[in-house]
C-alpha positions as CSV (number, residue, x, y, z in Angstrom):
1,M,0.0,0.0,0.0
2,G,2.9,2.3,0.8
3,T,4.3,1.9,-2.6
4,M,1.0,2.5,-4.3
5,T,0.5,5.7,-2.4
6,R,4.0,6.8,-3.3
7,V,3.3,6.1,-7.0
8,N,0.1,8.0,-6.8
9,C,1.8,10.9,-5.2
10,D,4.5,10.8,-7.9
11,S,1.8,10.8,-10.6
12,S,-0.1,13.7,-9.0
13,E,3.1,15.7,-8.6
14,E,4.1,15.0,-12.3
15,K,0.6,16.1,-13.4
16,T,0.9,19.4,-11.5
17,S,4.4,20.0,-12.8
18,T,3.3,19.3,-16.4
19,E,0.3,21.7,-16.0
20,E,2.6,24.3,-14.6
21,V,5.0,23.9,-17.5
22,D,2.1,24.1,-20.0
23,L,0.7,27.2,-18.4
24,G,4.0,28.9,-17.9
25,S,5.3,31.4,-20.4
26,F,8.6,31.5,-22.2
27,S,10.0,34.2,-19.9
28,N,9.8,32.1,-16.7
29,S,10.8,28.8,-18.3
30,V,14.2,28.8,-16.7
31,V,12.7,29.4,-13.2
32,S,10.2,26.6,-13.7
33,F,12.9,24.2,-14.9
34,S,15.0,24.9,-11.8
35,C,11.9,24.4,-9.6
36,E,11.0,21.2,-11.3
37,D,14.6,19.9,-10.9
38,H,14.5,20.8,-7.2
39,K,11.1,19.1,-6.8
40,E,12.3,16.0,-8.7
41,N,15.3,15.7,-6.5
42,Q,13.1,16.1,-3.3
43,R,10.8,13.4,-4.7
44,R,13.6,11.0,-5.4
45,R,15.1,11.7,-2.0
46,K,11.8,11.0,-0.2
47,I,11.3,7.8,-2.2
48,G,14.8,6.7,-1.4
49,L,14.3,7.3,2.3
50,A,11.0,5.5,2.3
51,N,12.4,2.5,0.5
52,K,15.5,2.4,2.6
53,G,16.1,-1.1,4.0
54,K,13.3,-2.6,1.9
55,I,13.5,-5.1,-1.0
56,P,11.8,-4.1,-4.2
57,W,8.9,-6.4,-5.1
58,N,10.3,-7.1,-8.5
59,K,13.9,-7.8,-7.5
60,G,15.3,-10.9,-9.4
61,I,12.2,-11.1,-11.6
62,K,12.6,-10.4,-15.3
63,H,10.0,-8.9,-17.5
64,S,8.2,-11.3,-19.8
65,A,8.4,-11.1,-23.6
66,E,4.9,-9.6,-23.7
67,T,5.7,-7.0,-21.1
68,R,8.9,-6.0,-23.0
69,E,7.0,-5.8,-26.3
70,R,4.3,-3.7,-24.6
71,I,7.0,-1.3,-23.1
72,R,8.7,-1.0,-26.5
73,Q,5.5,-0.3,-28.2
74,R,4.4,2.4,-25.7
75,T,7.8,4.0,-25.9
76,K,7.6,4.2,-29.7
77,E,4.1,5.7,-29.5
78,A,5.2,8.2,-26.9
79,L,8.2,9.3,-29.0
80,R,6.0,9.8,-32.0
81,D,4.0,12.4,-30.1
82,P,5.4,15.9,-31.0
83,K,4.6,17.3,-27.6
84,V,6.6,14.7,-25.9
85,R,9.5,15.2,-28.2
86,K,9.4,18.9,-27.7
87,K,9.3,18.5,-24.0
88,M,12.2,16.1,-24.0
89,S,14.2,18.5,-26.2
90,E,13.4,21.6,-24.1
91,C,13.7,20.0,-20.7
92,P,16.7,17.7,-20.7
93,R,17.2,15.5,-17.8
94,T,20.5,16.5,-16.1
95,H,22.5,14.5,-13.7
96,S,23.2,15.6,-10.1
97,K,26.7,16.4,-8.9
98,R,26.8,13.2,-7.0
99,T,25.8,11.2,-10.1
100,K,28.3,13.1,-12.2
101,A,31.1,12.4,-9.6
102,R,30.1,8.7,-9.5
103,I,30.2,8.5,-13.4
104,R,33.5,10.4,-13.4
105,S,35.1,8.1,-10.9
106,S,33.8,5.0,-12.7
107,L,35.1,6.2,-16.1
108,R,38.4,7.2,-14.5
109,R,38.7,3.7,-13.0
110,L,37.8,2.1,-16.3
111,W,40.3,4.1,-18.3
112,D,42.9,3.5,-15.6
113,E,42.4,-0.2,-16.1
114,R,42.6,0.1,-19.8
115,L,45.8,2.1,-19.7
116,K,47.2,-0.4,-17.3
117,W,46.5,-3.2,-19.7
118,K,47.8,-1.2,-22.6
119,R,51.0,-0.4,-20.8
120,S,51.4,-4.0,-19.7
121,R,51.0,-5.1,-23.3
122,E,53.5,-2.5,-24.5
123,K,55.9,-3.6,-21.8
124,F,55.5,-7.2,-22.8
125,F,56.0,-6.5,-26.5
126,L,59.0,-4.3,-25.7
127,S,60.6,-7.1,-23.6
128,W,59.8,-9.6,-26.4
129,K,61.4,-7.4,-29.0
130,E,64.5,-6.9,-26.8
131,S,64.8,-10.6,-26.3
132,I,64.5,-11.2,-30.0
133,A,67.1,-8.5,-30.8
134,K,69.4,-9.9,-28.2
135,A,69.1,-13.4,-29.6
136,A,69.7,-12.1,-33.1
137,K,72.7,-10.1,-31.9
138,Q,74.3,-13.2,-30.2
139,G,73.4,-15.5,-33.2
140,G,73.1,-19.2,-33.2
141,L,75.7,-22.0,-33.2
142,G,78.5,-21.3,-35.6
143,Q,77.4,-17.7,-36.2
144,E,79.3,-14.6,-35.2
145,E,78.0,-12.0,-32.8
146,L,76.8,-8.8,-34.4
147,N,76.9,-5.2,-33.2
148,W,73.9,-3.0,-32.8
149,D,74.9,-0.9,-35.8
150,S,75.6,-4.0,-38.0
151,Y,72.4,-3.4,-40.0
152,D,73.6,0.1,-40.9
153,G,77.0,-1.3,-41.8
154,M,75.5,-4.0,-43.9
155,K,73.2,-1.5,-45.6
156,K,76.2,0.8,-46.4
157,E,78.2,-2.2,-47.6
158,I,75.3,-3.3,-49.9
159,A,75.0,0.2,-51.2
160,L,78.7,0.3,-51.9
161,K,78.6,-3.0,-53.7
162,Q,75.6,-1.8,-55.8
163,L,77.6,1.3,-56.8
164,Q,80.6,-0.8,-57.6
165,W,78.5,-3.2,-59.6
166,A,77.0,-0.3,-61.5
167,A,80.5,1.1,-62.2
168,N,81.7,-2.2,-63.4
169,K,78.7,-2.6,-65.6
170,A,79.2,0.8,-67.2
171,K,83.0,0.0,-67.6
172,A,82.2,-3.4,-69.2
173,K,79.7,-1.6,-71.5
174,E,82.2,1.0,-72.5
175,M,84.9,-1.7,-73.1
176,A,82.4,-3.7,-75.2
177,R,81.7,-0.6,-77.3
178,I,85.4,0.0,-77.8
179,R,86.0,-3.6,-78.8
180,A,83.0,-3.5,-81.2
181,E,84.4,-0.3,-82.8
182,R,87.9,-1.8,-83.0
183,A,86.5,-5.0,-84.5
184,A,84.5,-2.9,-87.0
185,Q,87.6,-0.9,-87.9
186,V,89.7,-4.1,-88.3
187,K,86.9,-5.6,-90.4
188,A,86.8,-2.5,-92.6
189,E,90.5,-2.5,-93.0
190,K,90.5,-6.2,-93.8
191,V,87.7,-5.8,-96.4
192,A,89.7,-2.9,-98.0
193,R,92.9,-4.9,-98.0
194,L,91.0,-7.9,-99.6
195,A,89.5,-5.6,-102.2
196,Q,92.9,-4.1,-102.9
197,K,94.4,-7.6,-103.2
198,R,91.6,-8.7,-105.4
199,K,92.1,-5.7,-107.6
200,A,95.8,-6.3,-107.8
201,R,95.2,-10.0,-108.6
202,E,92.8,-9.0,-111.3
203,Q,95.2,-6.6,-112.8
204,K,98.0,-9.1,-112.6
205,A,95.8,-11.7,-114.2
206,H,94.9,-9.3,-116.9
207,V,98.5,-8.4,-117.5
208,G,99.3,-12.2,-117.5
209,R,96.6,-12.8,-120.0
210,E,97.8,-10.0,-122.2
211,I,101.4,-11.3,-122.0
212,K,100.2,-14.8,-122.7
213,R,98.1,-13.6,-125.6
214,K,101.0,-11.7,-127.0
215,T,103.4,-14.5,-126.4
216,H,100.9,-16.9,-127.9
217,K,100.4,-14.6,-130.9
218,K,104.2,-14.1,-131.2
219,S,104.9,-17.8,-130.9
220,K,102.2,-18.5,-133.5
221,E,103.7,-16.0,-135.9
222,E,107.2,-17.4,-135.2
223,K,105.9,-20.9,-135.8
224,E,104.3,-19.7,-139.0
225,E,107.5,-17.9,-140.1
226,L,109.6,-21.0,-139.2
227,A,107.2,-23.2,-141.1
228,I,107.3,-20.9,-144.1
229,A,111.1,-20.7,-143.9
230,Q,111.3,-24.5,-143.7
231,E,108.9,-24.7,-146.6
232,L,110.9,-22.2,-148.6
233,K,114.1,-24.1,-147.9
234,L,112.5,-27.3,-148.8
235,K,111.1,-25.8,-152.0
236,E,114.5,-24.2,-152.8
237,R,116.2,-27.5,-152.2
238,L,113.6,-29.3,-154.3
239,T,114.1,-26.8,-157.1
240,Q,117.8,-27.2,-156.9
241,I,117.3,-31.0,-157.0
242,H,114.9,-30.6,-159.9
243,R,117.2,-28.3,-161.7
244,K,120.1,-30.6,-161.3
245,K,117.9,-33.5,-162.5
246,S,116.8,-31.5,-165.5
247,I,120.4,-30.5,-166.3
248,Y,121.6,-34.0,-165.8
249,G,118.7,-35.3,-167.9
250,Q,119.5,-32.8,-170.7
251,L,123.1,-33.7,-170.7
252,A,122.3,-37.4,-170.5
253,S,119.7,-37.5,-173.2
254,Q,121.3,-37.3,-176.6
255,D,118.1,-37.4,-178.5
256,H,116.5,-34.3,-176.7
257,R,115.2,-31.7,-179.0
258,A,116.7,-28.2,-179.1
259,W,113.4,-26.3,-179.0
260,E,112.6,-27.9,-175.6
261,I,116.0,-26.9,-174.2
262,F,115.6,-23.4,-175.5
263,D,111.9,-23.1,-174.4
264,P,111.2,-19.4,-173.8
265,E,108.4,-19.9,-171.2
266,F,110.6,-22.2,-169.2
267,M,113.5,-19.9,-169.3
268,K,111.2,-16.9,-168.3
269,R,109.7,-18.8,-165.3
270,E,113.2,-19.7,-164.2
271,Q,114.4,-16.1,-164.5
272,M,111.4,-14.8,-162.5
273,Q,112.0,-17.2,-159.7
274,R,115.6,-16.0,-159.6
275,E,114.6,-12.4,-159.6
276,V,111.9,-12.6,-156.8
277,S,113.4,-11.9,-153.4
278,L,113.0,-14.2,-150.3
279,A,110.6,-11.7,-148.5
280,D,108.3,-11.6,-151.4
281,Q,108.3,-15.3,-151.6
282,I,107.5,-15.5,-147.8
283,R,104.6,-13.0,-148.2
284,A,103.2,-14.9,-151.1
285,I,103.4,-18.2,-149.2
286,K,101.6,-16.5,-146.2
287,N,98.9,-15.3,-148.4
288,R,98.5,-18.7,-149.9
289,R,98.5,-20.2,-146.4
290,A,95.8,-17.7,-145.2
291,G,93.6,-18.5,-148.2
292,F,94.0,-22.2,-147.5
293,M,93.1,-21.8,-143.8
294,A,90.0,-19.7,-144.8
295,M,88.9,-22.4,-147.2
296,E,89.3,-25.0,-144.4
297,A,87.3,-22.9,-141.9
298,Q,84.6,-22.5,-144.5
299,Q,84.5,-26.2,-145.2
300,T,84.3,-27.0,-141.4
301,S,81.4,-24.5,-140.9
302,T,79.5,-25.9,-143.8
303,S,80.0,-29.4,-142.4
304,I,78.8,-28.3,-138.9
305,H,75.6,-26.5,-140.0
306,P,74.0,-29.4,-141.8
307,S,74.7,-31.6,-138.8
308,H,72.9,-29.2,-136.5
309,E,70.0,-28.9,-138.8
């Protein structure tokens, strides 16, 4: 019954306060808000003193699903009302100093615990890193112990090696270019030398062919002259032999007629042969020989053409 009376009193006080707020003007809104806050604090203090040492009737009892759904639905309906929303926005519910201090202390304690855990984690990770760094510095079995600046030294050494490698690469590239230029120059010189040798060889071959042709022509002419000379000698010898035979025959034959001995044509021919010089005789033999060779060539050509046809 006591609780019911307290709830009724609270409801009546809330009604009066709401009526006062609705009837109040905008000018005295601040004064009414402070009065309501004071009244609310007095009401809560009285309820707390009345309920001191008593156990609430619903302690340890949870709301049923229907009750939770009904509370949710009524809350949504109340929040849809523009008057309620306006009242909630104009008259915010502020905490008391004691509640603020309690919230502040709880938050400070929560953040202290969080910072403590954070610092402990950082300390653990730091010790873990230090142990790993110490183990890496000492090394394993068969490894040398490193210094704390070994990484910087290795980094500088690697950079120096990279620079040296780049310099060696550039030098090798330059040497390859020089070798290529030298090889191209040697090749060009070799090609020029071979061309010069080929030209000299061609000239020498041409000169040799000319000499050979001239010598062949000369030897041919010499052979022809030798043959003509031999032929003339043979002819002269034959004429001498013939003359001797004729003389011997004339002397030997007693019954030879005088008009044959004193034949004018025979005597004329003999005189002409004696008067003609040796050079004229050679030229005449050459002309006869050339005519004979031309006749032979004509005969061979006439014999070849019918065979082809």
